[in-house]
Wavefront OBJ file of the C-alpha trace (Angstrom):
o trace
v 92.518 7.636 39.311
v 89.432 6.871 41.393
v 86.089 7.776 39.720
v 84.115 10.365 41.596
v 80.625 9.378 42.738
v 77.698 11.275 41.285
v 74.111 11.799 42.453
v 72.705 11.781 38.933
v 70.880 8.563 38.066
v 71.537 7.065 34.740
v 68.293 7.343 32.731
v 66.801 4.057 31.716
v 64.546 4.075 28.658
v 61.599 1.658 28.495
v 62.094 -1.228 26.176
v 59.146 -0.028 24.127
v 60.896 3.275 23.452
v 64.435 2.017 23.214
v 63.780 0.160 20.036
v 60.977 2.456 18.756
v 58.509 -0.480 18.872
v 55.997 -2.010 21.251
v 56.977 -5.332 22.745
v 56.022 -8.253 20.559
v 53.352 -9.492 22.941
v 51.592 -6.086 23.151
v 51.687 -5.431 19.441
v 50.168 -8.811 18.766
v 47.572 -10.217 21.149
v 46.919 -7.039 23.166
v 46.505 -4.838 20.109
v 44.241 -7.380 18.467
v 41.982 -7.497 21.537
v 41.846 -3.705 21.665
v 40.889 -3.423 18.004
v 38.263 -6.146 18.392
v 36.769 -4.289 21.352
v 36.569 -1.041 19.409
v 34.900 -2.772 16.468
v 32.366 -4.399 18.795
v 31.476 -1.033 20.315
v 31.049 0.519 16.868
v 28.874 -2.393 15.728
v 26.647 -2.064 18.789
v 26.278 1.646 18.202
v 25.303 1.000 14.572
v 22.669 -1.550 15.605
v 21.238 0.722 18.279
v 21.123 3.620 15.860
v 19.358 1.453 13.258
v 16.762 0.390 15.828
v 16.246 3.967 16.952
v 15.795 5.165 13.365
v 13.091 2.652 12.522
v 9.538 3.955 12.232
v 6.195 2.115 11.979
v 4.500 1.951 8.580
v 1.469 0.090 7.265
v 2.098 -3.305 5.625
v -0.168 -6.011 4.249
v -0.995 -8.674 6.819
v -1.893 -11.091 4.022
v -2.107 -11.052 0.219
v -4.362 -8.223 -0.959
v -6.022 -8.145 -4.386
v -6.282 -5.003 -6.492
v -9.696 -3.400 -6.083
v -10.181 -4.807 -2.578
v -11.608 -2.489 0.051
v -9.591 -2.070 3.226
v -11.219 -3.881 6.125
v -10.293 -5.085 9.613
v -7.304 -7.427 9.729
v -6.191 -6.742 6.162
v -3.240 -4.553 7.157
v -0.923 -4.183 10.141
v 2.224 -2.189 10.992
v 5.933 -2.980 10.863
v 9.132 -1.088 11.692
v 11.312 0.005 8.779
v 14.476 2.042 8.350
v 14.351 3.820 5.008
v 15.554 7.185 3.666
v 13.239 10.164 4.322
v 12.381 10.514 0.635
v 11.138 6.904 0.572
v 9.346 7.203 3.901
v 7.355 10.167 2.593
v 5.612 7.894 0.075
v 4.619 5.231 2.612
v 1.549 5.140 4.850
v 2.575 5.774 8.490
v 1.434 3.324 11.133
v -0.517 6.076 12.897
v -2.969 6.142 9.954
v -3.816 2.430 10.052
v -7.200 2.948 11.714
v -8.211 5.619 9.173
v -7.821 3.447 6.069
v -10.980 1.355 6.354
v -13.156 1.682 3.275
v -10.333 2.865 1.002
v -9.715 0.804 -2.129
v -6.355 -0.790 -2.968
v -5.273 -0.017 -6.525
v -2.684 -2.801 -6.947
v -2.128 -6.309 -5.630
v 0.083 -6.578 -2.550
v 1.910 -9.583 -1.152
v 1.883 -10.355 2.556
v 4.289 -8.077 4.497
v 4.617 -5.680 1.549
v 4.621 -2.019 2.541
v 1.632 0.103 1.569
v 2.328 3.256 -0.421
v 0.072 6.278 -0.399
v -0.351 5.879 -4.150
v -1.739 2.364 -3.573
v -4.979 3.750 -2.115
v -7.922 5.679 -3.494
v -11.032 6.891 -1.765
v -13.902 4.414 -1.816
v -15.676 4.562 -5.155
v -19.025 3.897 -3.532
v -20.500 3.853 -0.022
v -19.458 0.944 2.168
v -16.207 0.378 0.280
v -17.970 -0.989 -2.816
v -16.546 -0.536 -6.289
v -17.760 1.662 -9.110
v -18.397 -0.042 -12.438
v -19.333 1.456 -15.772
v -21.998 -0.338 -17.834
v -21.993 0.712 -21.506
v -25.511 0.289 -22.821
v -27.800 1.572 -25.542
v -30.157 4.177 -23.990
v -33.074 2.219 -25.491
v -32.095 -0.629 -23.176
v -31.605 1.612 -20.136
v -35.002 3.248 -19.493
v -34.571 5.377 -22.603
v -31.463 6.996 -21.149
v -33.520 8.719 -18.448
v -31.645 7.339 -15.460
v -30.169 9.746 -12.918
v -27.795 9.555 -9.986
v -29.434 7.878 -7.005
v -31.723 5.595 -9.011
v -31.785 1.887 -8.205
v -31.511 -0.496 -11.127
v -31.489 -4.198 -11.958
v -29.457 -5.745 -14.753
v -31.309 -8.465 -16.679
v -29.567 -10.834 -19.065
v -31.398 -12.413 -21.998
v -29.813 -15.540 -23.459
v -31.288 -18.356 -25.540
v -34.765 -16.929 -25.214
v -34.744 -16.816 -21.390
v -34.127 -13.902 -19.038
v -32.418 -13.881 -15.642
v -31.310 -11.263 -13.139
v -27.561 -10.683 -13.083
v -27.545 -8.057 -10.311
v -30.337 -6.262 -8.498
v -30.866 -3.058 -6.532
v -27.701 -1.386 -7.743
v -27.225 2.276 -6.845
v -26.589 4.558 -9.837
v -23.561 6.732 -9.120
v -23.504 8.585 -12.429
v -25.042 8.599 -15.896
v -23.178 10.149 -18.785
v -22.508 10.204 -22.488
v -18.805 9.849 -23.219
v -19.032 11.866 -26.438
v -21.017 14.955 -25.430
v -21.798 14.554 -21.724
v -25.523 14.577 -22.487
v -28.150 11.923 -21.974
v -30.052 10.318 -24.793
v -27.205 9.946 -27.273
v -27.138 6.533 -28.957
v -23.322 6.537 -28.835
v -21.105 6.284 -25.740
v -23.927 6.125 -23.213
v -23.015 4.429 -19.938
v -24.307 3.986 -16.417
v -21.970 3.880 -13.413
v -23.209 1.692 -10.555
v -21.932 0.618 -7.123
v -21.130 -3.088 -6.971
v -19.398 -5.637 -4.790
v -16.702 -7.965 -6.109
v -19.078 -10.813 -7.046
v -21.386 -8.450 -8.909
v -18.382 -7.028 -10.746
v -17.476 -10.414 -12.186
v -21.056 -11.296 -13.121
v -21.587 -7.941 -14.832
v -18.272 -8.166 -16.679
v -19.320 -11.512 -18.188
v -22.736 -10.106 -19.114
v -21.290 -7.013 -20.759
v -18.871 -9.147 -22.762
v -21.681 -11.427 -23.940
v -24.140 -8.617 -24.717
v -27.924 -8.963 -24.706
v -28.904 -7.324 -21.417
v -31.210 -4.617 -20.078
v -30.754 -2.053 -17.307
v -34.122 -1.817 -15.583
v -35.234 0.889 -13.178
v -36.254 -0.783 -9.910
v -36.633 2.253 -7.631
v -36.695 5.865 -8.714
v -34.682 8.611 -7.041
v -37.874 9.855 -5.370
v -38.957 6.364 -4.271
v -41.332 5.718 -7.150
l 1 2 3 4 5 6 7 8 9 10 11 12 13 14 15 16 17 18 19 20 21 22 23 24 25 26 27 28 29 30 31 32 33 34 35 36 37 38 39 40 41 42 43 44 45 46 47 48 49 50 51 52 53 54 55 56 57 58 59 60 61 62 63 64 65 66 67 68 69 70 71 72 73 74 75 76 77 78 79 80 81 82 83 84 85 86 87 88 89 90 91 92 93 94 95 96 97 98 99 100 101 102 103 104 105 106 107 108 109 110 111 112 113 114 115 116 117 118 119 120 121 122 123 124 125 126 127 128 129 130 131 132 133 134 135 136 137 138 139 140 141 142 143 144 145 146 147 148 149 150 151 152 153 154 155 156 157 158 159 160 161 162 163 164 165 166 167 168 169 170 171 172 173 174 175 176 177 178 179 180 181 182 183 184 185 186 187 188 189 190 191 192 193 194 195 196 197 198 199 200 201 202 203 204 205 206 207 208 209 210 211 212 213 214 215 216 217 218 219 220 221
């Protein structure tokens, strides 16, 4: 019996579907290239996102000592990518020019970020420091000093006297026990000093034997 011709084409299934698998070449090299390309795109997106998320903050340009007043060239800015809760405690780069005169409360290494808590307002005009001098009122013009006076500190050692610091501005005068002048206990004078004067006065206070002398009264006497 002669087979009858038919117009229906015999369906041919792709090799990839016939066996339920991709050809060996595609599943190996081609798939590996595709995965590598996807990973590269994701890595680039991550890098770009990291760059976009970075914000400028203030950092130390060089080592900064505690108690140092902020001056030109001491700090600069750098880009960082940190969580918002951390960023809130840092000093933004936009505030760099407003920091001059503030005092640094802790030592910073070069490139270390500056936190808001690392700064205090200048203790004295011109970025100077404020230093407390504990002294017997009898050795400090009878305890009659007032804010705005100018004083000299004189050291007496081995029978000779010398000036330790001169023309210091009095920032405050107080008695630590009662807040009143004239008490023989707890009397101290707060003066504005630079860093060199701070060291010289600290040595003098530790050694004892000094006088706080009025050099110019508040009214220009």
